[in-house]
C-alpha positions, 0 to 999 in steps of 0.5 A: 057910677055917676060922674061930676065934672069938677069934683070926684071922690077918690077911694080904694075899693070903689063899687061899680054897682052898689046894690043897696037900699040906703037911708040917705036922710040928713042927720043931726051933726054929732057933738065934737070939735071940728078939724081945719082945712081950705079947698083941700082933701078930706081923708080918713077911715070908716069903722064899724062897731063890732067888726061887722063886715058891712058892704056898699056904703056911701061916705058923703059931705053935707054943707053946714054953712053958706060957704059950703058949695053945692053943684047941680048936674043932669044925669041919665038913666037908660032903659034898654033890654028891659033893664035900668042902667045904671042900676044905682045912680048917685046925684046931688040934691037939686039935680035932674035925672033924664029917663031915656027909653033906648030900646031897639024895638018898640017897647014902652016903659013906665017909670014910677016911684012911691018913695017918700024922698021923691014920688013920681010917675012919668007915664007911658014912655015910648021908644026914644022918649026922654023924660026928666024928673027932679030930685030936690032933697036928699034921700033914697028913691027906689023906682020901678017900671009898671009894664015890666015887673022885674025892672027896678033901680035906685037913685041915691040923692046926697047933699053935696058932690063930695062922696065916695062909693065904698064896697067895704069899710076902710080908707077914703079921700074926698078931693077939692072940698071948698072952704066951709063947715061940713058934716061927714056922714055915710049912707049904709045899705044894712037897715040896722046900721047907721053912721054918726056924723062928724063935723069938719071945718075946711079952711087951710090945709088937708084934713086927714085921720077923720074917723067915721063910725058906723054902729048898730041902731038902738032898738026903739022902746015900745 
């Protein structure tokens, strides 16, 4: 799991490896009255309509005004033993990821992605090479090695450094959230389910009892 030096999400069940194909695109804010707080924590519960036992979700905050801060960090993905590590990386939009070939032997790799969120191809990377890719917008990026077909990884690009990795629905806490208007959202591994964003205002005291609902997507009419 990636780390941010100042802000970190605290949650009960935290996934070490999150095997997912997340649709982490920005969603429109849901109608409703925001709750209030200042540089404080936001806690609540994520619920799933119908009681389906969904796994591997990311609860995150998206800045909704100029006061809401964003952080830009550099992250690392290694290639060793013909495996990408970590298999899943969570970064903030605007971040960079350094792909490092850490193989002990002379093994070349190629990292590429055809994802809509970020298409890239770093070319052939020899042992000890370090190549950087930027991720300017939120979304999900699946990437592979063209040399070794069994190698694949996922980068989840979230809109802010305030997020929690959750193995299953339940309670979560996002600490040290700065003043501003935010949208609470979640990326869900199940492609037929999505969260309804909730407006949250941070300005005075901790915000608690925020409920985020995940529901089955409605079928599109043909």
